[in-house]
TIDO-643079 format. One record per residue (C-alpha): y, z, x. Coordinates in steps of 0.5 Angstrom, whole numbers, padded with zeros to 4 digits, always signed. Each point is the difference from the previous one (the first is absolute). Layout:
BEGIN
YZX ...
***
This chain:
BEGIN
+0197+0300+0384 +0007-0002+0000 +0000-0007-0003 +0004-0006+0003 +0007-0001-0002 +0000-0007-0004 +0006+0001-0003 +0004-0004+0006 -0006-0005+0000 +0001-0002-0007 +0008-0001+0000 -0001-0004+0007 -0005-0004-0004 +0004+0000-0007 +0006-0003+0005 -0004-0005+0003 -0002-0003-0007 +0007+0000-0003 +0003-0003+0007 -0006-0006-0001 +0002-0001-0007 +0008-0001+0001 -0002-0005+0006 -0005-0004-0005 +0005+0000-0005 +0006-0003+0004 +0000-0007+0000 -0002-0003+0007 +0006-0003+0004 -0002-0007+0001 +0000-0003+0008 +0006-0005+0002 -0003-0005+0003 +0001-0002+0007 +0004-0006+0001 -0004-0007+0001 +0000-0001+0008 +0004-0006+0002 -0002-0006+0001 -0004-0001+0006 +0002-0005+0006 -0006-0005+0002 +0000-0002+0007 +0003-0007+0001 -0004-0005+0003 -0002+0000+0007 -0002-0004+0006 -0007+0002+0003 -0001-0006+0004 +0003-0006+0003 -0002-0004+0005 +0005-0007+0002 -0001-0006+0005 +0005-0006+0002 -0002-0006+0003 +0006-0004+0003 -0001-0007+0003 +0002-0007+0000 -0004-0005-0006 -0003-0004+0005 -0004-0004-0006 +0002-0002-0007 -0003-0004-0005 +0005-0002-0006 -0006-0002-0004 -0004+0005+0000 +0005+0005+0002 -0004+0003+0005 +0005+0004+0006 -0003+0002+0007 +0005+0005+0003 -0002+0002+0007 +0003+0006+0004 +0003+0001+0007 -0008+0003+0002 -0003-0007-0002 -0003+0003-0007 +0000-0004-0006 -0001+0001-0008 +0000-0006-0004 +0003+0002-0007 +0001-0005-0007 +0007+0001-0003 -0001+0001-0007 +0005-0003-0006 +0003+0007+0001 +0003-0002+0008 +0006-0004-0004 +0004-0005+0005 -0007-0002+0004 +0003-0006+0001 +0005+0003+0005 -0006+0003+0005 -0001-0005+0006 -0004+0001+0006 +0004+0004+0005 +0002+0006-0004 +0001+0007+0001 -0004+0003-0006 -0003+0007-0001 -0005+0002-0005 +0000+0007-0002 -0007+0004-0003 +0001+0006-0002 -0005+0006-0004 +0002+0006-0004 -0004+0005-0004 +0005+0004-0004 -0002+0006-0005 +0004+0002-0007 -0001+0006-0005 +0001-0002-0007 -0001+0004-0006 -0006+0001-0004 -0002-0005-0004 +0005-0004+0002 -0004-0006+0002 -0007-0003-0001 -0005+0003+0006 -0003-0007+0004 +0002-0006+0005 +0005-0005-0002 +0003-0006+0005 +0008-0002+0001 +0002-0005+0004 +0008-0002+0002 +0003-0005+0003 +0007-0001+0003 +0004-0007+0002 +0006-0003+0003 +0006-0003-0004 +0000-0007+0000 +0004-0002+0007 -0003+0006+0004 -0004+0000+0005 -0007+0000-0001 -0004+0006-0002 -0003+0005-0005 -0004+0006-0001 -0007+0001-0003 -0003+0007-0002 -0006+0002-0004 -0001+0007-0002 -0006+0004-0003 +0001+0006-0004 -0005+0005-0001 +0002+0005-0005 -0004+0007+0000 -0001+0007-0004 +0001+0006+0004 -0006+0004-0002 +0002+0006+0005 +0005+0003+0005 -0001+0005+0006 +0007+0000+0003 -0003+0006+0005 -0005-0005+0003 +0003-0005-0001 -0005-0005-0004 +0001-0004-0006 -0005-0002-0005 +0001-0007-0004 -0004-0003-0005 -0001-0007-0001 -0001-0005-0007 -0007+0001+0000 +0000+0008+0001 -0002+0000+0007 +0004+0006+0004 +0002-0001+0007 +0002+0006+0004 +0006-0002+0005 +0003+0005+0006 +0007-0002+0001 +0000+0001+0008 +0008-0002+0000 +0005+0006+0000 +0005-0003-0004 -0005-0002-0005 -0003+0006+0000 +0007+0004-0002 +0000-0004-0006 -0007+0002-0003 +0003+0006-0003 +0004-0004-0005 -0006-0004-0002 -0004+0003-0006 -0007-0002-0004 +0001-0006-0004 +0006-0003+0004 -0001-0008+0001 +0000-0002+0008 +0001-0007+0001 -0002-0003+0007 +0003-0007+0001 -0002-0005+0006 +0005-0006+0002 -0001-0005+0005 +0006-0004+0000 +0001-0007+0005 +0007-0003+0000 +0002-0006+0005 +0007-0001+0002 +0003-0004+0005 +0004+0002+0007 +0005-0004+0002 +0000-0002+0008 +0005+0004+0003 
***
């Protein structure tokens, strides 16, 4: 019986070993690290909800000692307020003046970098006063801000999970299309600041 020709097989094995040895002796070429990604731009503040109302009417009662002012609208409805110290030039008010009392409430959302603020709620107050000699008026606002951490986000399903200061996580469905469009830019670990602001302003209206 004729023996198989082993010489070609042996030659191929020797050639493979030689090539492998040459490759192992050649120092590996270091990979060039990819360039760092450009800094991510976080979406700016967004007003999630806003509502306001204005009562326009006439001052029908005025108590200068207690600073109580009664405003009666054209439909006969009336509201009584106490003009605080931020309502300067109070002595210029008198019964019969046309005034407007404005209320506004808004909820704002703002995405912030991870670790840029502690989790939890804070409350702030702000007010404006007119210059001396101007007509009576002023504004006062109260804002409550809640900072939460993004625990998870699913742009396809339109959901975001927020973690509070106590560690509890709340899953929220984002319904507004403009807010859903911003979800791909939100990353786990980002901070979401939710601010609720209620403002009250009293301004004088000159009679025509």
